[in-house]
Structures are given as C-alpha cells and as structure tokens.
PDB file of N, CA, C and O in Angstrom:
ATOM      1  N   UNK A   1     103.784  60.702 142.467  1.00  0.00           N
ATOM      2  CA  UNK A   1     102.870  60.715 141.417  1.00  0.00           C
ATOM      3  C   UNK A   1     103.134  59.730 140.729  1.00  0.00           C
ATOM      4  O   UNK A   1     104.273  59.280 140.601  1.00  0.00           O
ATOM      5  N   UNK A   2     101.718  59.088 139.990  1.00  0.00           N
ATOM      6  CA  UNK A   2     102.131  57.997 139.614  1.00  0.00           C
ATOM      7  C   UNK A   2     102.383  58.111 138.118  1.00  0.00           C
ATOM      8  O   UNK A   2     101.944  59.101 137.533  1.00  0.00           O
ATOM      9  N   UNK A   3     103.212  56.959 137.297  1.00  0.00           N
ATOM     10  CA  UNK A   3     103.392  56.997 135.972  1.00  0.00           C
ATOM     11  C   UNK A   3     102.358  57.143 135.198  1.00  0.00           C
ATOM     12  O   UNK A   3     101.317  56.675 135.660  1.00  0.00           O
ATOM     13  N   UNK A   4     102.286  57.685 134.070  1.00  0.00           N
ATOM     14  CA  UNK A   4     101.443  57.622 133.099  1.00  0.00           C
ATOM     15  C   UNK A   4     101.267  56.358 132.357  1.00  0.00           C
ATOM     16  O   UNK A   4     102.353  56.019 131.888  1.00  0.00           O
ATOM     17  N   UNK A   5     100.363  55.567 132.080  1.00  0.00           N
ATOM     18  CA  UNK A   5     100.172  54.481 131.366  1.00  0.00           C
ATOM     19  C   UNK A   5      99.519  54.272 129.999  1.00  0.00           C
ATOM     20  O   UNK A   5      99.318  53.244 129.353  1.00  0.00           O
ATOM     21  N   UNK A   6      99.292  55.351 129.793  1.00  0.00           N
ATOM     22  CA  UNK A   6      97.828  55.385 128.500  1.00  0.00           C
ATOM     23  C   UNK A   6      98.775  55.955 127.361  1.00  0.00           C
ATOM     24  O   UNK A   6      99.570  56.870 127.574  1.00  0.00           O
ATOM     25  N   UNK A   7      98.630  55.388 126.243  1.00  0.00           N
ATOM     26  CA  UNK A   7      99.486  55.898 125.009  1.00  0.00           C
ATOM     27  C   UNK A   7      99.494  57.733 124.852  1.00  0.00           C
ATOM     28  O   UNK A   7     100.354  58.612 124.908  1.00  0.00           O
ATOM     29  N   UNK A   8      97.682  57.656 124.582  1.00  0.00           N
ATOM     30  CA  UNK A   8      96.985  59.083 124.655  1.00  0.00           C
ATOM     31  C   UNK A   8      97.931  60.247 125.676  1.00  0.00           C
ATOM     32  O   UNK A   8      98.525  61.300 125.446  1.00  0.00           O
ATOM     33  N   UNK A   9      97.669  59.338 126.978  1.00  0.00           N
ATOM     34  CA  UNK A   9      98.370  60.676 128.163  1.00  0.00           C
ATOM     35  C   UNK A   9      99.993  61.303 127.721  1.00  0.00           C
ATOM     36  O   UNK A   9     100.524  62.412 127.671  1.00  0.00           O
ATOM     37  N   UNK A  10     100.396  59.856 127.442  1.00  0.00           N
ATOM     38  CA  UNK A  10     102.151  59.841 127.076  1.00  0.00           C
ATOM     39  C   UNK A  10     102.222  60.710 125.755  1.00  0.00           C
ATOM     40  O   UNK A  10     103.196  61.461 125.697  1.00  0.00           O
ATOM     41  N   UNK A  11     101.575  60.724 124.967  1.00  0.00           N
ATOM     42  CA  UNK A  11     101.408  61.464 123.495  1.00  0.00           C
ATOM     43  C   UNK A  11     101.598  63.098 124.129  1.00  0.00           C
ATOM     44  O   UNK A  11     102.579  63.837 124.055  1.00  0.00           O
ATOM     45  N   UNK A  12     100.537  63.279 124.635  1.00  0.00           N
ATOM     46  CA  UNK A  12      99.548  64.753 125.377  1.00  0.00           C
ATOM     47  C   UNK A  12     101.006  65.215 125.904  1.00  0.00           C
ATOM     48  O   UNK A  12     101.624  66.112 125.331  1.00  0.00           O
ATOM     49  N   UNK A  13     101.548  64.483 127.128  1.00  0.00           N
ATOM     50  CA  UNK A  13     102.639  65.137 128.066  1.00  0.00           C
ATOM     51  C   UNK A  13     104.263  65.440 126.829  1.00  0.00           C
ATOM     52  O   UNK A  13     104.917  66.470 126.996  1.00  0.00           O
ATOM     53  N   UNK A  14     104.629  64.538 125.842  1.00  0.00           N
ATOM     54  CA  UNK A  14     105.565  64.764 125.017  1.00  0.00           C
ATOM     55  C   UNK A  14     104.932  65.883 124.356  1.00  0.00           C
ATOM     56  O   UNK A  14     105.864  66.649 124.110  1.00  0.00           O
ATOM     57  N   UNK A  15     103.899  66.379 123.950  1.00  0.00           N
ATOM     58  CA  UNK A  15     103.650  67.522 122.966  1.00  0.00           C
ATOM     59  C   UNK A  15     103.698  68.715 123.765  1.00  0.00           C
ATOM     60  O   UNK A  15     104.142  69.768 123.307  1.00  0.00           O
ATOM     61  N   UNK A  16     103.142  68.571 125.262  1.00  0.00           N
ATOM     62  CA  UNK A  16     103.364  69.600 126.144  1.00  0.00           C
ATOM     63  C   UNK A  16     104.520  70.138 126.302  1.00  0.00           C
ATOM     64  O   UNK A  16     104.805  71.328 126.171  1.00  0.00           O
ATOM     65  N   UNK A  17     105.447  68.954 126.690  1.00  0.00           N
ATOM     66  CA  UNK A  17     107.004  69.672 126.868  1.00  0.00           C
ATOM     67  C   UNK A  17     107.901  69.817 125.391  1.00  0.00           C
ATOM     68  O   UNK A  17     109.024  70.323 125.386  1.00  0.00           O
ATOM     69  N   UNK A  18     107.442  69.460 124.538  1.00  0.00           N
ATOM     70  CA  UNK A  18     107.923  69.899 123.542  1.00  0.00           C
ATOM     71  C   UNK A  18     107.221  71.415 123.090  1.00  0.00           C
ATOM     72  O   UNK A  18     107.909  72.357 122.696  1.00  0.00           O
ATOM     73  N   UNK A  19     106.137  71.451 123.186  1.00  0.00           N
ATOM     74  CA  UNK A  19     105.665  73.116 122.733  1.00  0.00           C
ATOM     75  C   UNK A  19     106.496  73.860 124.157  1.00  0.00           C
ATOM     76  O   UNK A  19     107.089  74.893 123.845  1.00  0.00           O
ATOM     77  N   UNK A  20     106.566  73.619 125.082  1.00  0.00           N
ATOM     78  CA  UNK A  20     107.020  74.498 125.948  1.00  0.00           C
ATOM     79  C   UNK A  20     108.568  74.515 125.834  1.00  0.00           C
ATOM     80  O   UNK A  20     109.006  75.449 126.506  1.00  0.00           O
ATOM     81  N   UNK A  21     109.554  73.803 125.216  1.00  0.00           N
ATOM     82  CA  UNK A  21     110.498  73.729 124.584  1.00  0.00           C
ATOM     83  C   UNK A  21     110.595  75.166 123.093  1.00  0.00           C
ATOM     84  O   UNK A  21     111.558  75.928 123.013  1.00  0.00           O
ATOM     85  N   UNK A  22     109.669  75.199 122.336  1.00  0.00           N
ATOM     86  CA  UNK A  22     109.135  75.827 121.110  1.00  0.00           C
ATOM     87  C   UNK A  22     109.066  77.253 121.704  1.00  0.00           C
ATOM     88  O   UNK A  22     109.842  78.121 121.304  1.00  0.00           O
ATOM     89  N   UNK A  23     107.911  77.557 122.892  1.00  0.00           N
ATOM     90  CA  UNK A  23     107.490  78.502 123.191  1.00  0.00           C
ATOM     91  C   UNK A  23     108.863  79.446 124.096  1.00  0.00           C
ATOM     92  O   UNK A  23     108.814  80.676 124.081  1.00  0.00           O
ATOM     93  N   UNK A  24     109.874  78.810 124.745  1.00  0.00           N
ATOM     94  CA  UNK A  24     110.944  79.465 125.401  1.00  0.00           C
ATOM     95  C   UNK A  24     112.194  79.419 124.496  1.00  0.00           C
ATOM     96  O   UNK A  24     113.148  80.157 124.741  1.00  0.00           O
ATOM     97  N   UNK A  25     112.202  78.626 123.529  1.00  0.00           N
ATOM     98  CA  UNK A  25     113.611  79.143 122.881  1.00  0.00           C
ATOM     99  C   UNK A  25     113.366  78.913 121.491  1.00  0.00           C
ATOM    100  O   UNK A  25     113.811  78.023 120.766  1.00  0.00           O
ATOM    101  N   UNK A  26     112.380  80.110 121.163  1.00  0.00           N
ATOM    102  CA  UNK A  26     112.400  80.215 119.381  1.00  0.00           C
ATOM    103  C   UNK A  26     113.189  80.570 118.756  1.00  0.00           C
ATOM    104  O   UNK A  26     113.331  79.883 117.745  1.00  0.00           O
ATOM    105  N   UNK A  27     113.958  81.516 118.866  1.00  0.00           N
ATOM    106  CA  UNK A  27     114.993  82.142 118.783  1.00  0.00           C
ATOM    107  C   UNK A  27     116.199  80.955 118.319  1.00  0.00           C
ATOM    108  O   UNK A  27     116.616  80.729 117.183  1.00  0.00           O
ATOM    109  N   UNK A  28     116.532  80.396 119.423  1.00  0.00           N
ATOM    110  CA  UNK A  28     117.517  79.382 119.377  1.00  0.00           C
ATOM    111  C   UNK A  28     116.911  77.900 118.100  1.00  0.00           C
ATOM    112  O   UNK A  28     117.624  77.121 117.468  1.00  0.00           O
ATOM    113  N   UNK A  29     115.885  77.970 118.120  1.00  0.00           N
ATOM    114  CA  UNK A  29     115.053  76.820 117.530  1.00  0.00           C
ATOM    115  C   UNK A  29     115.449  77.410 115.604  1.00  0.00           C
ATOM    116  O   UNK A  29     116.029  76.734 114.754  1.00  0.00           O
ATOM    117  N   UNK A  30     114.835  78.966 115.430  1.00  0.00           N
ATOM    118  CA  UNK A  30     115.062  79.352 113.872  1.00  0.00           C
ATOM    119  C   UNK A  30     116.544  79.540 113.483  1.00  0.00           C
ATOM    120  O   UNK A  30     116.834  79.256 112.321  1.00  0.00           O
ATOM    121  N   UNK A  31     117.774  80.095 114.520  1.00  0.00           N
ATOM    122  CA  UNK A  31     118.864  79.990 114.326  1.00  0.00           C
ATOM    123  C   UNK A  31     119.479  78.184 113.949  1.00  0.00           C
ATOM    124  O   UNK A  31     120.208  77.880 113.005  1.00  0.00           O
ATOM    125  N   UNK A  32     118.933  77.265 114.966  1.00  0.00           N
ATOM    126  CA  UNK A  32     119.429  76.186 114.629  1.00  0.00           C
ATOM    127  C   UNK A  32     118.847  75.440 113.410  1.00  0.00           C
ATOM    128  O   UNK A  32     119.415  74.557 112.768  1.00  0.00           O
ATOM    129  N   UNK A  33     117.422  76.028 113.171  1.00  0.00           N
ATOM    130  CA  UNK A  33     117.223  75.452 111.613  1.00  0.00           C
ATOM    131  C   UNK A  33     117.970  75.842 110.769  1.00  0.00           C
ATOM    132  O   UNK A  33     118.369  74.984 109.982  1.00  0.00           O
ATOM    133  N   UNK A  34     118.415  77.143 110.601  1.00  0.00           N
ATOM    134  CA  UNK A  34     118.781  77.896 109.774  1.00  0.00           C
ATOM    135  C   UNK A  34     120.390  77.610 109.382  1.00  0.00           C
ATOM    136  O   UNK A  34     120.912  77.724 108.273  1.00  0.00           O
ATOM    137  N   UNK A  35     121.059  77.166 110.760  1.00  0.00           N
ATOM    138  CA  UNK A  35     122.450  76.152 110.522  1.00  0.00           C
ATOM    139  C   UNK A  35     122.650  75.143 110.633  1.00  0.00           C
ATOM    140  O   UNK A  35     123.737  74.678 110.975  1.00  0.00           O
ATOM    141  N   UNK A  36     121.361  74.341 110.298  1.00  0.00           N
ATOM    142  CA  UNK A  36     121.299  72.756 110.292  1.00  0.00           C
ATOM    143  C   UNK A  36     122.073  72.132 111.485  1.00  0.00           C
ATOM    144  O   UNK A  36     122.502  70.982 111.573  1.00  0.00           O
ATOM    145  N   UNK A  37     122.174  73.383 112.592  1.00  0.00           N
ATOM    146  CA  UNK A  37     122.326  72.523 114.006  1.00  0.00           C
ATOM    147  C   UNK A  37     121.241  72.365 114.972  1.00  0.00           C
ATOM    148  O   UNK A  37     121.504  72.573 116.156  1.00  0.00           O
ATOM    149  N   UNK A  38     120.387  72.120 114.726  1.00  0.00           N
ATOM    150  CA  UNK A  38     119.085  72.310 115.660  1.00  0.00           C
ATOM    151  C   UNK A  38     119.230  71.830 116.915  1.00  0.00           C
ATOM    152  O   UNK A  38     119.299  72.600 117.873  1.00  0.00           O
ATOM    153  N   UNK A  39     119.299  70.388 117.059  1.00  0.00           N
ATOM    154  CA  UNK A  39     119.478  69.614 118.141  1.00  0.00           C
ATOM    155  C   UNK A  39     120.794  70.074 118.697  1.00  0.00           C
ATOM    156  O   UNK A  39     120.813  70.355 119.896  1.00  0.00           O
ATOM    157  N   UNK A  40     121.987  70.200 117.939  1.00  0.00           N
ATOM    158  CA  UNK A  40     123.142  70.413 118.775  1.00  0.00           C
ATOM    159  C   UNK A  40     122.871  71.901 119.654  1.00  0.00           C
ATOM    160  O   UNK A  40     123.419  72.040 120.747  1.00  0.00           O
ATOM    161  N   UNK A  41     122.118  72.825 119.173  1.00  0.00           N
ATOM    162  CA  UNK A  41     121.879  74.013 119.682  1.00  0.00           C
ATOM    163  C   UNK A  41     120.965  73.782 120.934  1.00  0.00           C
ATOM    164  O   UNK A  41     120.851  74.660 121.789  1.00  0.00           O
ATOM    165  N   UNK A  42     120.407  72.743 121.008  1.00  0.00           N
ATOM    166  CA  UNK A  42     118.994  72.563 121.866  1.00  0.00           C
ATOM    167  C   UNK A  42     119.417  71.268 122.803  1.00  0.00           C
ATOM    168  O   UNK A  42     118.581  70.764 123.553  1.00  0.00           O
ATOM    169  N   UNK A  43     120.664  70.799 122.720  1.00  0.00           N
ATOM    170  CA  UNK A  43     120.788  69.591 123.729  1.00  0.00           C
ATOM    171  C   UNK A  43     120.473  70.039 124.811  1.00  0.00           C
ATOM    172  O   UNK A  43     119.401  69.485 125.056  1.00  0.00           O
ATOM    173  N   UNK A  44     120.807  70.930 125.923  1.00  0.00           N
ATOM    174  CA  UNK A  44     120.638  70.554 126.946  1.00  0.00           C
ATOM    175  C   UNK A  44     119.089  70.974 127.556  1.00  0.00           C
ATOM    176  O   UNK A  44     118.542  70.700 128.624  1.00  0.00           O
ATOM    177  N   UNK A  45     118.625  71.809 126.308  1.00  0.00           N
ATOM    178  CA  UNK A  45     116.708  71.835 126.899  1.00  0.00           C
ATOM    179  C   UNK A  45     115.860  70.744 126.410  1.00  0.00           C
ATOM    180  O   UNK A  45     114.682  70.591 126.734  1.00  0.00           O
ATOM    181  N   UNK A  46     116.582  69.930 125.541  1.00  0.00           N
ATOM    182  CA  UNK A  46     115.841  68.382 124.759  1.00  0.00           C
ATOM    183  C   UNK A  46     115.839  67.336 125.820  1.00  0.00           C
ATOM    184  O   UNK A  46     114.919  66.585 126.145  1.00  0.00           O
ATOM    185  N   UNK A  47     117.286  67.451 126.393  1.00  0.00           N
ATOM    186  CA  UNK A  47     117.559  66.284 127.229  1.00  0.00           C
ATOM    187  C   UNK A  47     116.887  66.623 128.872  1.00  0.00           C
ATOM    188  O   UNK A  47     116.365  65.805 129.630  1.00  0.00           O
ATOM    189  N   UNK A  48     117.042  67.661 129.031  1.00  0.00           N
ATOM    190  CA  UNK A  48     115.813  68.030 130.346  1.00  0.00           C
ATOM    191  C   UNK A  48     114.723  67.816 130.249  1.00  0.00           C
ATOM    192  O   UNK A  48     114.064  67.319 131.162  1.00  0.00           O
ATOM    193  N   UNK A  49     114.239  68.151 129.072  1.00  0.00           N
ATOM    194  CA  UNK A  49     112.567  67.515 128.729  1.00  0.00           C
ATOM    195  C   UNK A  49     112.518  66.121 128.564  1.00  0.00           C
ATOM    196  O   UNK A  49     111.524  65.485 128.916  1.00  0.00           O
ATOM    197  N   UNK A  50     113.504  65.589 128.059  1.00  0.00           N
ATOM    198  CA  UNK A  50     113.638  64.088 127.753  1.00  0.00           C
ATOM    199  C   UNK A  50     113.586  63.328 129.434  1.00  0.00           C
ATOM    200  O   UNK A  50     112.909  62.329 129.678  1.00  0.00           O
ATOM    201  N   UNK A  51     114.323  63.948 130.311  1.00  0.00           N
ATOM    202  CA  UNK A  51     113.944  63.188 131.699  1.00  0.00           C
ATOM    203  C   UNK A  51     112.963  63.518 132.375  1.00  0.00           C
ATOM    204  O   UNK A  51     112.585  62.937 133.392  1.00  0.00           O
ATOM    205  N   UNK A  52     112.353  64.688 131.764  1.00  0.00           N
ATOM    206  CA  UNK A  52     111.112  64.735 132.640  1.00  0.00           C
ATOM    207  C   UNK A  52     110.402  63.680 131.889  1.00  0.00           C
ATOM    208  O   UNK A  52     109.972  62.693 132.486  1.00  0.00           O
ATOM    209  N   UNK A  53     110.247  63.832 130.571  1.00  0.00           N
ATOM    210  CA  UNK A  53     109.320  62.905 129.962  1.00  0.00           C
ATOM    211  C   UNK A  53     109.382  61.548 130.688  1.00  0.00           C
ATOM    212  O   UNK A  53     108.328  60.988 130.990  1.00  0.00           O
ATOM    213  N   UNK A  54     110.796  60.897 131.034  1.00  0.00           N
ATOM    214  CA  UNK A  54     110.888  59.734 131.074  1.00  0.00           C
ATOM    215  C   UNK A  54     110.352  59.498 132.502  1.00  0.00           C
ATOM    216  O   UNK A  54     110.110  58.397 132.996  1.00  0.00           O
ATOM    217  N   UNK A  55     110.247  60.358 132.921  1.00  0.00           N
ATOM    218  CA  UNK A  55     110.406  60.138 134.853  1.00  0.00           C
ATOM    219  C   UNK A  55     108.684  60.081 135.006  1.00  0.00           C
ATOM    220  O   UNK A  55     108.292  59.530 136.035  1.00  0.00           O
ATOM    221  N   UNK A  56     107.803  60.517 134.223  1.00  0.00           N
ATOM    222  CA  UNK A  56     106.414  60.640 134.283  1.00  0.00           C
ATOM    223  C   UNK A  56     105.728  59.706 133.455  1.00  0.00           C
ATOM    224  O   UNK A  56     104.531  59.549 133.692  1.00  0.00           O
ATOM    225  N   UNK A  57     106.582  58.640 131.941  1.00  0.00           N
ATOM    226  CA  UNK A  57     105.548  57.536 131.543  1.00  0.00           C
ATOM    227  C   UNK A  57     106.081  56.627 132.379  1.00  0.00           C
ATOM    228  O   UNK A  57     106.828  56.815 133.339  1.00  0.00           O
ATOM    229  N   UNK A  58     105.480  55.261 131.781  1.00  0.00           N
ATOM    230  CA  UNK A  58     105.985  54.035 132.392  1.00  0.00           C
ATOM    231  C   UNK A  58     106.735  53.747 131.098  1.00  0.00           C
ATOM    232  O   UNK A  58     106.514  54.251 129.997  1.00  0.00           O
ATOM    233  N   UNK A  59     107.776  52.737 131.463  1.00  0.00           N
ATOM    234  CA  UNK A  59     109.214  52.419 130.602  1.00  0.00           C
ATOM    235  C   UNK A  59     108.362  52.080 129.262  1.00  0.00           C
ATOM    236  O   UNK A  59     108.597  52.663 128.204  1.00  0.00           O
ATOM    237  N   UNK A  60     107.611  51.343 129.359  1.00  0.00           N
ATOM    238  CA  UNK A  60     107.049  50.355 128.015  1.00  0.00           C
ATOM    239  C   UNK A  60     106.287  51.522 127.086  1.00  0.00           C
ATOM    240  O   UNK A  60     106.116  51.259 125.896  1.00  0.00           O
ATOM    241  N   UNK A  61     105.916  52.565 127.514  1.00  0.00           N
ATOM    242  CA  UNK A  61     105.180  53.860 126.649  1.00  0.00           C
ATOM    243  C   UNK A  61     106.840  54.674 126.518  1.00  0.00           C
ATOM    244  O   UNK A  61     106.932  55.121 125.375  1.00  0.00           O
ATOM    245  N   UNK A  62     107.804  54.901 127.139  1.00  0.00           N
ATOM    246  CA  UNK A  62     108.795  55.680 126.793  1.00  0.00           C
ATOM    247  C   UNK A  62     109.591  55.230 125.893  1.00  0.00           C
ATOM    248  O   UNK A  62     110.265  56.077 125.306  1.00  0.00           O
ATOM    249  N   UNK A  63     109.729  54.050 125.578  1.00  0.00           N
ATOM    250  CA  UNK A  63     110.432  53.066 124.314  1.00  0.00           C
ATOM    251  C   UNK A  63     109.390  53.373 123.079  1.00  0.00           C
ATOM    252  O   UNK A  63     109.830  52.930 122.018  1.00  0.00           O
ATOM    253  N   UNK A  64     108.345  53.908 122.984  1.00  0.00           N
ATOM    254  CA  UNK A  64     107.615  53.985 121.670  1.00  0.00           C
ATOM    255  C   UNK A  64     108.217  55.253 121.174  1.00  0.00           C
ATOM    256  O   UNK A  64     107.776  55.513 120.054  1.00  0.00           O
ATOM    257  N   UNK A  65     109.047  56.111 121.599  1.00  0.00           N
ATOM    258  CA  UNK A  65     109.563  57.337 121.156  1.00  0.00           C
ATOM    259  C   UNK A  65     108.330  58.685 121.007  1.00  0.00           C
ATOM    260  O   UNK A  65     108.699  59.665 120.359  1.00  0.00           O
ATOM    261  N   UNK A  66     107.321  58.698 121.431  1.00  0.00           N
ATOM    262  CA  UNK A  66     106.573  59.425 121.504  1.00  0.00           C
ATOM    263  C   UNK A  66     106.716  60.768 121.574  1.00  0.00           C
ATOM    264  O   UNK A  66     105.939  61.556 121.035  1.00  0.00           O
ATOM    265  N   UNK A  67     108.322  61.284 122.646  1.00  0.00           N
ATOM    266  CA  UNK A  67     108.738  62.442 123.238  1.00  0.00           C
ATOM    267  C   UNK A  67     109.686  62.816 121.456  1.00  0.00           C
ATOM    268  O   UNK A  67     109.356  63.838 120.853  1.00  0.00           O
ATOM    269  N   UNK A  68     110.405  62.202 121.058  1.00  0.00           N
ATOM    270  CA  UNK A  68     111.162  62.461 119.772  1.00  0.00           C
ATOM    271  C   UNK A  68     110.407  62.909 118.843  1.00  0.00           C
ATOM    272  O   UNK A  68     110.831  63.903 118.252  1.00  0.00           O
ATOM    273  N   UNK A  69     108.739  62.196 118.310  1.00  0.00           N
ATOM    274  CA  UNK A  69     108.217  62.366 117.333  1.00  0.00           C
ATOM    275  C   UNK A  69     107.670  63.676 117.674  1.00  0.00           C
ATOM    276  O   UNK A  69     107.512  64.529 116.801  1.00  0.00           O
ATOM    277  N   UNK A  70     107.267  63.952 119.323  1.00  0.00           N
ATOM    278  CA  UNK A  70     106.765  65.338 119.349  1.00  0.00           C
ATOM    279  C   UNK A  70     107.746  66.739 119.067  1.00  0.00           C
ATOM    280  O   UNK A  70     107.248  67.783 118.646  1.00  0.00           O
ATOM    281  N   UNK A  71     108.967  66.615 119.317  1.00  0.00           N
ATOM    282  CA  UNK A  71     109.744  67.536 118.761  1.00  0.00           C
ATOM    283  C   UNK A  71     110.143  67.383 117.269  1.00  0.00           C
ATOM    284  O   UNK A  71     110.469  68.440 116.729  1.00  0.00           O
ATOM    285  N   UNK A  72     110.171  66.529 116.683  1.00  0.00           N
ATOM    286  CA  UNK A  72     110.348  66.676 114.854  1.00  0.00           C
ATOM    287  C   UNK A  72     108.791  67.250 114.938  1.00  0.00           C
ATOM    288  O   UNK A  72     109.045  68.400 114.579  1.00  0.00           O
ATOM    289  N   UNK A  73     107.607  67.250 115.122  1.00  0.00           N
ATOM    290  CA  UNK A  73     106.227  67.650 114.912  1.00  0.00           C
ATOM    291  C   UNK A  73     106.290  69.260 115.280  1.00  0.00           C
ATOM    292  O   UNK A  73     105.694  70.100 114.606  1.00  0.00           O
ATOM    293  N   UNK A  74     107.063  69.568 116.398  1.00  0.00           N
ATOM    294  CA  UNK A  74     106.635  70.593 116.942  1.00  0.00           C
ATOM    295  C   UNK A  74     107.772  71.981 116.707  1.00  0.00           C
ATOM    296  O   UNK A  74     107.626  73.190 116.527  1.00  0.00           O
ATOM    297  N   UNK A  75     108.966  71.023 116.823  1.00  0.00           N
ATOM    298  CA  UNK A  75     110.237  72.059 116.719  1.00  0.00           C
ATOM    299  C   UNK A  75     110.485  71.828 115.013  1.00  0.00           C
ATOM    300  O   UNK A  75     110.938  72.906 114.630  1.00  0.00           O
ATOM    301  N   UNK A  76     110.427  71.301 114.346  1.00  0.00           N
ATOM    302  CA  UNK A  76     110.681  71.257 112.980  1.00  0.00           C
ATOM    303  C   UNK A  76     109.709  71.721 112.066  1.00  0.00           C
ATOM    304  O   UNK A  76     109.764  72.721 111.349  1.00  0.00           O
ATOM    305  N   UNK A  77     108.615  70.696 112.196  1.00  0.00           N
ATOM    306  CA  UNK A  77     107.534  70.540 110.894  1.00  0.00           C
ATOM    307  C   UNK A  77     106.698  72.068 111.180  1.00  0.00           C
ATOM    308  O   UNK A  77     106.230  72.650 110.202  1.00  0.00           O
ATOM    309  N   UNK A  78     106.577  72.546 112.291  1.00  0.00           N
ATOM    310  CA  UNK A  78     105.955  73.851 112.761  1.00  0.00           C
ATOM    311  C   UNK A  78     106.949  75.316 112.009  1.00  0.00           C
ATOM    312  O   UNK A  78     106.507  76.443 111.787  1.00  0.00           O
ATOM    313  N   UNK A  79     108.256  74.843 111.770  1.00  0.00           N
ATOM    314  CA  UNK A  79     109.134  75.901 111.445  1.00  0.00           C
ATOM    315  C   UNK A  79     109.138  75.720 109.785  1.00  0.00           C
ATOM    316  O   UNK A  79     110.089  76.346 109.315  1.00  0.00           O
ATOM    317  N   UNK A  80     108.485  75.161 108.942  1.00  0.00           N
ATOM    318  CA  UNK A  80     108.625  74.864 107.734  1.00  0.00           C
ATOM    319  C   UNK A  80     109.488  76.125 107.033  1.00  0.00           C
ATOM    320  O   UNK A  80     110.458  76.004 106.284  1.00  0.00           O
ATOM    321  N   UNK A  81     108.796  77.492 107.533  1.00  0.00           N
ATOM    322  CA  UNK A  81     108.773  78.637 106.977  1.00  0.00           C
ATOM    323  C   UNK A  81     109.929  79.123 106.853  1.00  0.00           C
ATOM    324  O   UNK A  81     110.204  80.013 106.048  1.00  0.00           O
ATOM    325  N   UNK A  82     110.871  78.498 107.774  1.00  0.00           N
ATOM    326  CA  UNK A  82     111.994  79.071 107.962  1.00  0.00           C
ATOM    327  C   UNK A  82     113.513  78.566 107.047  1.00  0.00           C
ATOM    328  O   UNK A  82     114.034  77.453 106.970  1.00  0.00           O
ATOM    329  N   UNK A  83     113.823  79.570 106.583  1.00  0.00           N
ATOM    330  CA  UNK A  83     114.991  79.198 105.330  1.00  0.00           C
ATOM    331  C   UNK A  83     116.045  78.061 106.141  1.00  0.00           C
ATOM    332  O   UNK A  83     116.449  78.153 107.300  1.00  0.00           O
ATOM    333  N   UNK A  84     116.280  77.206 105.357  1.00  0.00           N
ATOM    334  CA  UNK A  84     117.322  76.015 105.661  1.00  0.00           C
ATOM    335  C   UNK A  84     117.790  75.145 104.331  1.00  0.00           C
ATOM    336  O   UNK A  84     117.190  75.014 103.264  1.00  0.00           O
ATOM    337  N   UNK A  85     118.795  74.709 104.663  1.00  0.00           N
ATOM    338  CA  UNK A  85     119.406  73.778 103.664  1.00  0.00           C
ATOM    339  C   UNK A  85     118.703  72.746 103.510  1.00  0.00           C
ATOM    340  O   UNK A  85     118.597  72.255 102.386  1.00  0.00           O
ATOM    341  N   UNK A  86     118.138  72.250 104.487  1.00  0.00           N
ATOM    342  CA  UNK A  86     117.163  70.838 104.432  1.00  0.00           C
ATOM    343  C   UNK A  86     115.839  70.820 103.815  1.00  0.00           C
ATOM    344  O   UNK A  86     115.173  69.786 103.858  1.00  0.00           O
ATOM    345  N   UNK A  87     115.395  71.886 103.237  1.00  0.00           N
ATOM    346  CA  UNK A  87     114.234  72.032 102.942  1.00  0.00           C
ATOM    347  C   UNK A  87     114.017  73.186 101.304  1.00  0.00           C
ATOM    348  O   UNK A  87     112.892  73.434 100.868  1.00  0.00           O
TER     349      UNK A  87
END
C-alpha cells in the first residue's frame, strides 16, 4: 500500500484512528479524564494507533504531529463535559 503523501489525507487518517480509539474505549477515556491519567490509561491503544499511523504516512508528514493533535481533539476536547481537575 503506498504511503499517504498529502496533509489532508494524513489528517483524515489521524482523525479516523483517534475516532476508533474513542469509540472502542469510551469508558476508559472517561475514567482517564476523571483520574487525570488519560494517556497512561490508554498507552497501549494510543501506541498501537501511532504505529498504524506511522506505517501509513510519509515520514515528513508523520513529523507534523497530526496524530497527536487528533488525539487531543477527539479524546480530550470532545469530553469537556466529563468532570475533571483539568477544567
């Protein structure tokens, strides 16, 4: 499979992976936000997604942190309603 070479496609892939993480780990995400240990609680899942993302995009796009941004947008920002010490 050819590597993704455009920023738009790389962003879409990053958001799709983050959305899957959110869909399949909803309770873990909520508990992680409440306990202020979200990324510790999801280390395995996040790293699995990161490996998939890295394998699909060109190195120059990987270094632009689209995956990390998607994680924040989808796993954190979308859960602003969850009680947390962070907000």
